[in-house]
C-alpha positions as CSV (number, residue, x, y, z in Angstrom):
1,M,-216.2,198.9,129.7
2,A,-215.0,200.4,126.5
3,G,-213.1,203.3,128.1
4,L,-212.4,206.3,125.9
5,T,-213.8,204.6,122.9
6,A,-217.3,204.9,124.5
7,V,-217.2,208.4,123.1
8,P,-218.7,208.2,119.6
9,G,-216.3,209.2,116.8
10,I,-213.0,208.1,118.5
11,R,-211.0,205.0,117.5
12,I,-207.9,204.0,119.4
13,G,-205.0,201.7,118.3
14,H,-201.8,200.6,120.0
15,A,-198.5,199.4,118.5
16,T,-196.3,197.6,121.0
17,D,-192.7,196.5,120.9
18,A,-192.6,194.3,124.0
19,D,-188.9,193.4,123.6
20,A,-187.7,197.1,123.4
21,R,-190.4,198.0,126.1
22,T,-191.8,200.9,124.1
23,G,-194.8,201.7,121.8
24,C,-197.3,204.2,120.7
25,T,-201.0,204.9,120.9
26,V,-203.1,206.7,118.3
27,L,-206.5,208.3,118.7
28,L,-208.2,208.8,115.3
29,G,-210.8,211.5,114.8
30,P,-211.4,214.0,113.4
31,F,-212.2,216.1,116.5
32,R,-211.7,219.5,117.9
33,G,-209.0,219.7,120.6
34,A,-207.3,221.8,123.2
35,C,-204.5,221.1,125.7
36,E,-203.2,222.2,129.0
37,V,-199.4,221.9,129.6
38,R,-198.7,221.2,133.3
39,G,-195.2,219.7,133.4
40,L,-191.9,221.3,132.7
41,A,-190.2,218.6,130.7
42,T,-192.5,218.1,127.7
43,G,-191.7,216.5,124.3
44,T,-194.3,217.5,121.7
45,R,-195.2,218.0,118.0
46,E,-197.7,220.5,116.5
47,L,-199.1,221.4,119.9
48,E,-200.0,224.9,118.7
49,V,-202.7,223.5,116.4
50,L,-204.7,223.0,119.6
51,S,-204.8,226.7,120.3
52,P,-208.3,228.3,119.9
53,L,-206.5,230.9,117.8
54,H,-205.1,228.4,115.2
55,L,-206.4,228.4,111.6
56,A,-207.1,224.7,111.6
57,T,-210.3,224.1,113.5
58,Q,-209.9,220.4,114.0
59,V,-207.2,217.7,114.2
60,D,-207.3,214.4,112.4
61,A,-205.5,212.3,115.1
62,L,-203.6,212.5,118.4
63,L,-200.5,210.5,118.9
64,L,-199.1,209.5,122.3
65,T,-195.8,207.7,122.1
66,G,-192.8,206.4,124.0
67,G,-189.2,206.9,122.9
68,S,-188.8,210.5,124.1
69,A,-188.2,212.9,121.3
70,F,-187.1,210.1,119.0
71,G,-190.6,208.6,119.2
72,L,-192.1,211.7,117.5
73,A,-191.1,210.0,114.3
74,A,-194.1,207.8,114.7
75,A,-196.3,210.8,113.8
76,H,-195.0,210.7,110.3
77,G,-196.5,207.2,109.8
78,V,-199.8,208.5,111.1
79,V,-199.7,211.4,108.7
80,Q,-199.0,209.1,105.8
81,W,-201.8,206.7,106.8
82,L,-204.3,209.6,107.0
83,E,-203.2,211.2,103.7
84,E,-203.7,207.9,101.9
85,R,-207.3,208.0,103.1
86,G,-208.0,211.6,102.0
87,A,-208.0,213.1,105.5
88,G,-206.5,216.4,106.5
89,F,-206.7,220.2,106.3
90,D,-207.6,221.3,102.8
91,T,-205.0,223.7,101.6
92,G,-206.3,223.9,98.0
93,V,-203.4,221.9,96.6
94,A,-203.2,219.0,99.1
95,R,-204.9,217.8,102.2
96,V,-202.4,218.0,105.1
97,P,-203.3,215.7,108.1
98,I,-203.1,217.5,111.4
99,V,-201.5,215.2,114.0
100,P,-200.3,216.7,117.4
101,A,-198.2,214.3,119.4
102,A,-196.6,214.0,122.9
103,V,-194.0,211.7,124.3
104,I,-193.0,209.9,127.4
105,F,-189.4,209.0,128.3
106,D,-189.0,205.2,128.4
107,L,-185.4,204.9,127.0
108,G,-184.0,203.6,130.3
109,V,-186.4,200.7,130.6
110,G,-185.9,198.5,127.5
111,R,-183.7,198.9,124.4
112,V,-182.5,202.5,124.0
113,D,-181.7,201.8,120.3
114,R,-185.2,200.9,119.3
115,R,-187.9,203.6,119.4
116,P,-191.4,204.1,117.9
117,D,-191.0,205.0,114.2
118,A,-193.2,205.7,111.2
119,A,-193.9,202.0,110.7
120,M,-195.1,201.7,114.3
121,G,-197.3,204.8,113.8
122,R,-198.9,203.2,110.8
123,A,-199.4,199.9,112.7
124,A,-201.2,201.8,115.5
125,C,-203.6,203.3,112.9
126,D,-204.2,199.9,111.3
127,A,-205.1,198.5,114.8
128,A,-207.4,201.4,115.7
129,G,-211.0,200.5,116.5
130,T,-213.9,201.3,118.8
131,G,-213.7,198.2,121.0
132,D,-212.5,198.1,124.6
133,V,-209.3,199.9,125.1
134,A,-206.4,197.6,126.0
135,E,-204.8,198.8,129.2
136,G,-201.5,198.3,131.1
137,A,-198.2,197.8,129.4
138,V,-199.3,198.4,125.9
139,G,-198.8,201.1,123.3
140,A,-197.4,204.3,124.7
141,G,-197.6,202.8,128.2
142,T,-195.4,199.7,127.4
143,G,-192.3,201.1,129.1
144,A,-194.0,203.4,131.6
145,T,-192.9,203.4,135.2
146,V,-193.9,205.3,138.4
147,G,-192.4,206.0,141.8
148,K,-188.9,206.9,140.6
149,L,-187.8,209.2,143.4
150,R,-185.2,206.6,144.6
151,G,-184.2,205.5,141.1
152,M,-185.4,202.8,138.7
153,A,-184.5,200.0,141.1
154,G,-187.3,201.1,143.4
155,A,-189.9,202.0,140.7
156,M,-193.0,200.1,139.7
157,P,-194.7,199.6,136.4
158,G,-197.0,202.3,135.1
159,G,-199.0,202.0,131.8
160,I,-202.2,203.0,130.1
161,G,-205.6,203.2,131.7
162,S,-209.0,204.3,130.4
163,W,-212.4,205.0,131.8
164,S,-215.7,206.5,130.7
165,I,-218.9,207.9,132.2
166,H,-222.3,208.1,130.5
167,G,-224.2,211.3,131.4
168,P,-227.8,212.0,130.6
169,E,-226.9,213.8,127.4
170,Y,-223.3,213.1,126.6
171,V,-220.5,210.6,127.2
172,V,-217.2,211.6,128.8
173,G,-214.2,209.4,128.5
174,A,-210.6,209.5,129.6
175,L,-207.2,207.9,128.9
176,A,-203.9,208.3,130.7
177,V,-200.4,207.2,130.0
178,V,-198.9,207.2,133.5
179,N,-195.1,207.4,133.6
180,A,-194.8,209.7,136.6
181,L,-192.0,210.5,139.0
182,G,-194.5,210.4,141.8
183,D,-196.7,207.7,143.4
184,V,-200.2,206.8,142.1
185,L,-202.9,207.1,144.8
186,D,-206.4,205.7,145.1
187,A,-209.5,207.8,146.0
188,H,-208.6,207.7,149.7
189,G,-205.0,208.8,149.3
190,H,-203.5,205.3,149.7
191,I,-200.5,204.4,147.5
192,L,-201.4,202.0,144.7
193,A,-198.0,202.0,143.0
194,G,-194.9,204.1,143.7
195,A,-191.4,204.2,145.1
196,R,-190.2,201.2,147.1
197,D,-187.3,200.5,149.4
198,E,-184.8,197.6,149.2
199,T,-187.4,195.2,150.7
200,G,-190.1,196.2,148.3
201,R,-192.1,198.2,150.9
202,L,-193.9,201.1,149.4
203,L,-192.6,204.5,150.5
204,D,-194.3,207.9,150.4
205,S,-192.5,210.0,147.8
206,A,-193.9,213.3,149.0
207,A,-192.9,212.5,152.6
208,L,-189.4,211.6,151.3
209,L,-189.1,215.0,149.6
210,R,-190.3,216.8,152.8
211,A,-187.8,214.9,154.9
212,G,-185.0,215.6,152.5
213,A,-185.8,219.3,152.4
214,V,-185.7,219.5,156.2
215,S,-182.5,217.4,156.6
216,G,-180.7,218.9,153.6
217,E,-180.2,215.5,152.0
218,L,-182.1,216.0,148.7
219,E,-179.0,215.2,146.7
220,Q,-179.3,211.6,147.9
221,L,-182.5,211.2,145.9
222,A,-181.9,209.4,142.5
223,V,-184.0,211.7,140.3
224,R,-183.2,211.7,136.6
225,P,-184.2,214.8,134.6
226,G,-186.7,214.3,131.7
227,A,-187.5,210.7,132.6
228,N,-191.1,211.1,133.7
229,T,-194.5,212.3,132.2
230,T,-198.2,211.7,132.5
231,L,-200.1,212.2,129.2
232,A,-203.9,212.5,129.8
233,V,-206.8,212.8,127.4
234,V,-210.5,213.6,128.2
235,A,-213.0,213.4,125.4
236,T,-216.7,214.0,124.9
237,D,-219.5,214.1,122.3
238,A,-220.7,217.3,123.8
239,P,-220.6,220.2,121.2
240,L,-217.8,222.2,122.9
241,T,-216.0,225.1,121.3
242,R,-212.2,225.1,121.3
243,T,-212.3,227.7,124.1
244,A,-214.6,225.5,126.2
245,L,-212.3,222.5,125.5
246,Q,-209.4,224.6,126.8
247,A,-211.4,225.1,130.0
248,L,-212.3,221.4,130.2
249,A,-208.6,220.4,129.9
250,R,-207.7,222.8,132.7
251,A,-210.5,221.4,134.9
252,A,-209.7,217.8,134.2
253,G,-206.1,218.4,135.2
254,V,-207.2,218.4,138.8
255,A,-207.3,214.6,138.5
256,L,-203.5,214.4,138.2
257,A,-203.1,216.3,141.4
258,R,-205.5,214.0,143.2
259,R,-204.0,210.8,142.0
260,I,-200.3,211.5,141.5
261,S,-198.0,212.7,144.3
262,P,-195.8,214.7,143.7
263,V,-197.1,215.9,140.4
264,H,-196.2,218.5,137.7
265,T,-192.6,218.4,138.9
266,P,-189.6,219.9,137.1
267,Y,-188.9,216.3,135.9
268,D,-192.3,215.6,134.4
269,G,-193.8,216.6,131.1
270,D,-197.5,216.4,132.0
271,I,-200.1,217.4,129.4
272,V,-203.9,217.2,129.5
273,F,-205.7,217.0,126.1
274,A,-209.4,217.7,125.7
275,L,-211.3,216.5,122.6
276,S,-214.8,216.9,121.2
277,T,-216.2,214.7,118.4
278,A,-219.5,216.6,118.0
279,P,-220.1,219.3,115.4
280,E,-219.5,222.6,117.0
281,G,-222.8,224.0,118.2
282,R,-224.1,226.7,120.6
283,E,-222.0,228.0,123.5
284,L,-222.9,225.8,126.5
285,S,-223.7,227.5,129.8
286,P,-221.2,227.8,132.6
287,P,-223.2,225.5,134.9
288,F,-223.1,222.8,132.2
289,L,-219.3,223.3,131.6
290,L,-218.8,223.0,135.4
291,A,-220.7,219.7,135.5
292,L,-218.8,218.4,132.4
293,G,-215.5,219.3,134.1
294,A,-216.5,217.3,137.2
295,L,-217.3,214.3,135.0
296,A,-214.1,214.6,133.1
297,T,-212.0,214.9,136.3
298,H,-213.7,211.8,137.7
299,A,-213.2,209.8,134.5
300,L,-209.5,210.8,134.4
301,E,-209.0,209.8,138.0
302,G,-210.3,206.4,137.1
303,A,-208.1,206.1,134.0
304,I,-205.0,207.0,136.1
305,E,-205.8,204.3,138.6
306,R,-206.5,201.7,136.0
307,A,-203.1,202.4,134.4
308,V,-201.3,200.8,137.4
309,V,-203.9,198.4,138.8
310,R,-203.5,195.1,137.0
């Protein structure tokens, strides 16, 4: 199962610093893109190029990285790598590679003094290919954790997961970097990974929040601002316009609500990206977009689960 690379026209590469517990992941295009920002603690670069109103009609790569805002430096290496290969938006005097990026916060897991940089961004590009997507504690998911409502001592490993679905006409793939405050659930609502007590028993983070709100003991929860985020990508070879991609990102975001609890908190910087590798064609019908959204949601649910199931 190739995961997101099952979508023709996408190459994925990881760069991992296992000692520092951080890394980055690059998706190489080009492709059209859009995004839906769902969290309140985002760290991003060039996100506005994904607006349907932006002059640049496509992006050359998408970078997902650890290291919080420091990790955005890895995008410079991706830009250099693409420039050397003649990619980018033609300004008439130079080609400028368009590389939006988004981060997770993993500074409290490994070495705080070593974050993804330009060299790591280049290494991820060098490693990019169309084979099966490596999952788990690799690339941007190296230092990811989930279930942090009672602090890092009770958290569990997060990571990267990927999944794809082949429809009758088009392929839909998904990738998720899961570094959530909340718990990760399976399709039946059972907790796969999340907050644990001192004995290692899984707790229910949403239930803890409800109980704390009733008892007035919310201050006892060990929540750290800015330390959580799920970065999600859905992609297809269907010829979607940028406006349709915006709708696809919004629809696919339902997967986060189904599989992460609680989600989109004030402490998470959740973002859903939607990409199309096909030449832009005719406007697709609303029923088709509805079906494509259902496929993307299902693929993203699978990717979120695979990020924590080893």
